[in-house]
FIVEX-7727 format. One record per residue: x, y, z of N, C-alpha, C in turn; residue in three letters. Coordinates in Angstrom, 3 decimals. Each point is the difference from the previous one (the first is absolute). Layout:
residues N
{nc1 = X nc2 = Y nc3 = Z cac1 = X cac2 = Y cac3 = Z cc1 = X cc2 = Y cc3 = Z lomar = ALA}
...
//
This chain:
residues 68
{nc1 = -5.150 nc2 = -25.508 nc3 = -7.352 cac1 = -1.387 cac2 = 0.985 cac3 = -0.191 cc1 = 0.181 cc2 = 1.034 cc3 = -1.127 lomar = UNK}
{nc1 = -0.914 nc2 = -0.205 nc3 = -1.037 cac1 = 0.038 cac2 = 1.271 cac3 = -1.116 cc1 = -0.829 cc2 = 1.271 cc3 = 0.486 lomar = UNK}
{nc1 = 0.782 nc2 = 1.195 nc3 = -0.415 cac1 = -0.696 cac2 = 0.866 cac3 = 0.022 cc1 = -1.279 cc2 = 0.487 cc3 = -1.067 lomar = UNK}
{nc1 = -1.110 nc2 = 0.576 nc3 = 0.540 cac1 = -0.840 cac2 = 0.220 cac3 = -1.336 cc1 = 0.603 cc2 = 1.032 cc3 = -1.075 lomar = UNK}
{nc1 = -0.671 nc2 = -0.374 nc3 = -1.139 cac1 = 0.675 cac2 = 0.675 cac3 = -1.229 cc1 = -0.048 cc2 = 1.318 cc3 = 0.324 lomar = UNK}
{nc1 = -1.059 nc2 = 0.668 nc3 = 0.473 cac1 = -0.016 cac2 = 1.800 cac3 = 0.147 cc1 = 1.441 cc2 = 0.105 cc3 = 0.850 lomar = UNK}
{nc1 = 0.287 nc2 = -0.668 nc3 = 1.012 cac1 = 1.083 cac2 = 0.548 cac3 = 0.935 cc1 = 1.343 cc2 = -0.303 cc3 = -1.029 lomar = UNK}
{nc1 = 0.170 nc2 = -0.955 nc3 = -0.872 cac1 = 0.978 cac2 = -0.279 cac3 = -0.607 cc1 = 0.106 cc2 = 1.182 cc3 = -1.006 lomar = UNK}
{nc1 = -0.899 nc2 = 0.486 nc3 = -0.607 cac1 = 0.130 cac2 = 1.113 cac3 = -0.937 cc1 = 0.228 cc2 = 1.295 cc3 = 0.865 lomar = UNK}
{nc1 = -0.451 nc2 = 0.296 nc3 = 0.812 cac1 = 0.323 cac2 = 1.010 cac3 = 1.000 cc1 = 1.610 cc2 = -0.035 cc3 = 0.349 lomar = UNK}
{nc1 = 0.186 nc2 = -0.879 nc3 = 0.394 cac1 = 1.877 cac2 = -0.160 cac3 = 0.124 cc1 = 0.373 cc2 = 0.223 cc3 = -0.851 lomar = UNK}
{nc1 = -0.301 nc2 = -0.762 nc3 = -1.312 cac1 = 0.932 cac2 = 0.208 cac3 = -1.149 cc1 = 0.025 cc2 = 1.467 cc3 = -0.488 lomar = UNK}
{nc1 = -1.184 nc2 = 0.908 nc3 = 0.114 cac1 = -0.127 cac2 = 1.253 cac3 = -0.317 cc1 = 0.953 cc2 = 1.004 cc3 = 0.885 lomar = UNK}
{nc1 = 0.036 nc2 = -0.543 nc3 = 1.430 cac1 = 0.954 cac2 = 0.757 cac3 = 0.882 cc1 = 1.436 cc2 = -0.322 cc3 = -0.226 lomar = UNK}
{nc1 = 0.099 nc2 = -1.036 nc3 = -0.381 cac1 = 1.603 cac2 = -0.199 cac3 = -0.588 cc1 = 0.478 cc2 = 0.597 cc3 = -1.231 lomar = UNK}
{nc1 = -1.038 nc2 = -0.025 nc3 = -0.713 cac1 = 0.252 cac2 = 0.949 cac3 = -1.385 cc1 = 0.151 cc2 = 1.275 cc3 = 0.433 lomar = UNK}
{nc1 = -0.961 nc2 = 0.556 nc3 = 0.811 cac1 = 0.267 cac2 = 1.532 cac3 = 0.178 cc1 = 1.381 cc2 = 0.352 cc3 = 1.112 lomar = UNK}
{nc1 = 0.399 nc2 = -0.942 nc3 = 0.477 cac1 = 1.169 cac2 = 0.388 cac3 = 0.653 cc1 = 1.487 cc2 = -0.400 cc3 = -1.068 lomar = UNK}
{nc1 = -0.245 nc2 = -0.875 nc3 = -0.861 cac1 = 0.809 cac2 = -0.034 cac3 = -1.132 cc1 = 0.188 cc2 = 1.149 cc3 = -0.604 lomar = UNK}
{nc1 = -0.930 nc2 = 0.521 nc3 = -0.342 cac1 = -0.075 cac2 = 1.370 cac3 = -0.836 cc1 = 0.560 cc2 = 1.228 cc3 = 0.689 lomar = UNK}
{nc1 = 0.132 nc2 = -0.123 nc3 = 1.483 cac1 = 0.334 cac2 = 1.015 cac3 = 0.730 cc1 = 1.449 cc2 = 0.115 cc3 = -0.281 lomar = UNK}
{nc1 = 0.544 nc2 = 1.334 nc3 = 0.148 cac1 = 1.739 cac2 = 0.251 cac3 = 0.301 cc1 = 0.143 cc2 = -0.226 cc3 = 1.475 lomar = UNK}
{nc1 = 1.430 nc2 = -0.178 nc3 = 0.121 cac1 = 0.315 cac2 = -0.388 cac3 = 1.336 cc1 = -0.342 cc2 = 1.053 cc3 = 0.768 lomar = UNK}
{nc1 = 0.026 nc2 = 1.382 nc3 = -0.316 cac1 = -0.288 cac2 = 0.763 cac3 = 1.219 cc1 = -1.372 cc2 = 0.370 cc3 = 0.350 lomar = UNK}
{nc1 = -0.963 nc2 = -0.500 nc3 = -1.581 cac1 = -1.533 cac2 = -0.217 cac3 = 0.548 cc1 = -0.222 cc2 = -1.013 cc3 = 1.058 lomar = UNK}
{nc1 = 0.794 nc2 = -1.349 nc3 = -0.263 cac1 = -0.188 cac2 = -1.209 cac3 = 0.964 cc1 = 0.252 cc2 = 0.556 cc3 = 1.458 lomar = UNK}
{nc1 = 1.315 nc2 = 0.711 nc3 = -0.025 cac1 = 0.305 cac2 = 0.549 cac3 = 1.412 cc1 = -0.892 cc2 = 0.757 cc3 = 0.760 lomar = UNK}
{nc1 = -0.767 nc2 = 0.812 nc3 = -0.683 cac1 = -0.792 cac2 = 1.001 cac3 = 0.304 cc1 = -1.254 cc2 = -0.764 cc3 = 0.438 lomar = UNK}
{nc1 = -0.500 nc2 = -0.839 nc3 = -0.845 cac1 = -1.182 cac2 = -0.614 cac3 = 0.375 cc1 = 0.405 cc2 = -0.747 cc3 = 1.434 lomar = UNK}
{nc1 = 1.021 nc2 = -0.811 nc3 = 0.419 cac1 = 0.548 cac2 = -0.407 cac3 = 1.046 cc1 = -0.043 cc2 = 0.957 cc3 = 0.854 lomar = UNK}
{nc1 = 0.330 nc2 = 0.990 nc3 = 0.130 cac1 = 0.248 cac2 = 1.115 cac3 = 0.884 cc1 = -1.634 cc2 = 0.524 cc3 = 0.259 lomar = UNK}
{nc1 = -1.067 nc2 = -0.246 nc3 = -0.805 cac1 = -1.192 cac2 = 0.328 cac3 = 0.381 cc1 = -0.463 cc2 = -1.078 cc3 = 0.515 lomar = UNK}
{nc1 = 0.167 nc2 = -1.022 nc3 = -0.258 cac1 = -0.767 cac2 = -1.267 cac3 = 0.589 cc1 = 0.661 cc2 = 0.052 cc3 = 1.614 lomar = UNK}
{nc1 = 1.044 nc2 = 0.209 nc3 = 0.261 cac1 = 0.759 cac2 = 0.215 cac3 = 1.484 cc1 = -0.852 cc2 = 1.194 cc3 = 0.509 lomar = UNK}
{nc1 = 0.020 nc2 = 1.199 nc3 = -0.785 cac1 = -0.593 cac2 = 0.982 cac3 = 1.179 cc1 = -1.701 cc2 = -0.432 cc3 = 0.033 lomar = UNK}
{nc1 = -0.611 nc2 = -0.698 nc3 = -1.082 cac1 = -1.315 cac2 = -0.072 cac3 = 0.473 cc1 = -0.298 cc2 = -1.323 cc3 = 1.398 lomar = UNK}
{nc1 = 1.194 nc2 = -0.709 nc3 = -0.238 cac1 = -0.014 cac2 = -1.137 cac3 = 1.206 cc1 = 0.060 cc2 = 0.796 cc3 = 1.312 lomar = UNK}
{nc1 = 0.984 nc2 = 0.859 nc3 = 0.004 cac1 = 0.192 cac2 = 0.805 cac3 = 0.981 cc1 = -1.397 cc2 = 0.741 cc3 = 0.555 lomar = UNK}
{nc1 = -0.548 nc2 = 0.780 nc3 = -0.903 cac1 = -0.934 cac2 = 0.656 cac3 = 0.274 cc1 = -0.995 cc2 = -0.807 cc3 = 0.647 lomar = UNK}
{nc1 = -0.543 nc2 = -1.391 nc3 = -0.648 cac1 = -0.938 cac2 = -0.657 cac3 = 0.623 cc1 = 0.241 cc2 = -0.623 cc3 = 0.958 lomar = UNK}
{nc1 = 0.959 nc2 = -0.188 nc3 = 0.422 cac1 = 0.956 cac2 = -0.616 cac3 = 1.172 cc1 = -0.796 cc2 = 1.285 cc3 = 1.162 lomar = UNK}
{nc1 = 0.592 nc2 = 0.893 nc3 = -0.231 cac1 = -0.617 cac2 = 1.481 cac3 = 0.904 cc1 = -1.643 cc2 = 0.093 cc3 = 0.130 lomar = UNK}
{nc1 = -0.428 nc2 = -0.069 nc3 = -1.153 cac1 = -1.499 cac2 = 0.066 cac3 = 0.116 cc1 = -0.555 cc2 = -1.087 cc3 = 0.956 lomar = UNK}
{nc1 = 0.500 nc2 = -1.245 nc3 = -0.107 cac1 = -0.371 cac2 = -1.056 cac3 = 0.493 cc1 = 0.206 cc2 = 0.071 cc3 = 1.702 lomar = UNK}
{nc1 = 1.445 nc2 = 0.438 nc3 = 0.429 cac1 = 0.150 cac2 = 0.480 cac3 = 1.280 cc1 = -0.895 cc2 = 0.769 cc3 = 0.840 lomar = UNK}
{nc1 = -0.258 nc2 = 1.195 nc3 = -1.095 cac1 = -1.152 cac2 = 1.095 cac3 = 0.497 cc1 = -1.074 cc2 = -0.603 cc3 = 0.776 lomar = UNK}
{nc1 = -0.408 nc2 = -0.691 nc3 = -1.262 cac1 = -1.625 cac2 = -0.747 cac3 = 0.324 cc1 = 0.224 cc2 = -0.797 cc3 = 0.984 lomar = UNK}
{nc1 = 1.209 nc2 = -1.167 nc3 = 0.393 cac1 = -0.237 cac2 = -0.433 cac3 = 1.165 cc1 = 0.416 cc2 = 0.583 cc3 = 1.582 lomar = UNK}
{nc1 = 0.796 nc2 = 1.020 nc3 = -0.459 cac1 = 0.433 cac2 = 1.173 cac3 = 1.395 cc1 = -0.461 cc2 = 1.107 cc3 = -0.282 lomar = UNK}
{nc1 = -1.167 nc2 = 0.390 nc3 = 0.232 cac1 = -0.401 cac2 = 1.522 cac3 = -0.335 cc1 = 0.492 cc2 = 0.912 cc3 = 1.028 lomar = UNK}
{nc1 = 0.545 nc2 = -0.432 nc3 = 1.052 cac1 = 0.400 cac2 = 0.588 cac3 = 1.236 cc1 = 1.646 cc2 = 0.652 cc3 = -0.439 lomar = UNK}
{nc1 = 0.473 nc2 = -0.740 nc3 = -0.641 cac1 = 1.749 cac2 = 0.077 cac3 = -0.123 cc1 = -0.064 cc2 = 1.357 cc3 = -1.109 lomar = UNK}
{nc1 = 1.114 nc2 = 0.703 nc3 = 0.621 cac1 = 0.450 cac2 = 0.932 cac3 = -0.642 cc1 = 0.779 cc2 = -0.015 cc3 = -1.333 lomar = UNK}
{nc1 = 0.238 nc2 = 0.636 nc3 = -0.954 cac1 = 0.401 cac2 = -0.180 cac3 = -1.282 cc1 = 1.204 cc2 = -0.074 cc3 = 0.096 lomar = UNK}
{nc1 = 0.985 nc2 = 0.084 nc3 = 0.887 cac1 = 1.333 cac2 = -0.344 cac3 = 0.320 cc1 = 0.197 cc2 = -1.595 cc3 = 0.448 lomar = UNK}
{nc1 = -1.164 nc2 = -0.399 nc3 = 0.487 cac1 = 0.124 cac2 = -1.462 cac3 = 0.603 cc1 = -0.216 cc2 = -0.811 cc3 = -1.416 lomar = UNK}
{nc1 = -0.963 nc2 = 0.474 nc3 = -0.649 cac1 = -0.493 cac2 = -0.821 cac3 = -1.225 cc1 = 0.891 cc2 = 0.121 cc3 = -0.939 lomar = UNK}
{nc1 = 0.763 nc2 = 0.992 nc3 = -0.308 cac1 = 1.581 cac2 = 0.141 cac3 = -0.961 cc1 = 0.778 cc2 = -0.926 cc3 = 0.699 lomar = UNK}
{nc1 = 0.314 nc2 = -0.157 nc3 = 1.145 cac1 = 1.139 cac2 = -1.114 cac3 = 0.734 cc1 = -0.528 cc2 = -1.309 cc3 = -0.245 lomar = UNK}
{nc1 = -1.133 nc2 = -0.190 nc3 = 0.168 cac1 = -0.493 cac2 = -1.526 cac3 = -0.205 cc1 = 0.001 cc2 = -0.412 cc3 = -1.641 lomar = UNK}
{nc1 = -0.310 nc2 = 0.937 nc3 = -0.827 cac1 = 0.299 cac2 = -0.031 cac3 = -1.463 cc1 = 1.387 cc2 = -0.340 cc3 = -0.366 lomar = UNK}
{nc1 = 1.129 nc2 = 0.888 nc3 = 0.521 cac1 = 1.584 cac2 = -0.308 cac3 = 0.033 cc1 = 0.013 cc2 = -1.439 cc3 = 0.488 lomar = UNK}
{nc1 = -0.532 nc2 = -0.248 nc3 = 1.037 cac1 = 0.531 cac2 = -1.429 cac3 = 0.525 cc1 = -0.731 cc2 = -0.956 cc3 = -0.916 lomar = UNK}
{nc1 = -0.889 nc2 = 0.157 nc3 = -0.436 cac1 = -0.532 cac2 = -1.059 cac3 = -1.101 cc1 = 1.010 cc2 = -0.400 cc3 = -1.401 lomar = UNK}
{nc1 = 0.247 nc2 = 1.386 nc3 = -0.315 cac1 = 0.687 cac2 = -0.243 cac3 = -1.080 cc1 = 1.565 cc2 = 0.226 cc3 = -0.071 lomar = UNK}
{nc1 = 0.619 nc2 = -0.100 nc3 = 1.520 cac1 = 1.201 cac2 = 0.000 cac3 = 0.376 cc1 = 0.835 cc2 = -1.434 cc3 = -0.470 lomar = UNK}
{nc1 = 1.072 nc2 = 0.411 nc3 = -0.513 cac1 = 0.955 cac2 = -1.566 cac3 = -0.322 cc1 = 0.973 cc2 = -0.107 cc3 = 1.086 lomar = UNK}
{nc1 = 0.000 nc2 = -1.115 nc3 = 0.446 cac1 = 1.529 cac2 = -0.280 cac3 = 0.783 cc1 = 0.715 cc2 = -0.383 cc3 = -0.408 lomar = UNK}
//
């Protein structure tokens, strides 16, 4: 399946932006993405379980991102 032209252009721009970054900038971007993912998971859990205390939310987020 071919991607629409606009999506291919956007992907090319993203690749170019990443290639222009230094290694430390890429590392920081990855860390920021990870933090955002954890924050979003916490927000989702709070919305689904408004009765949960913050400690339970934090535990559930840790469980989700825990590596075995």
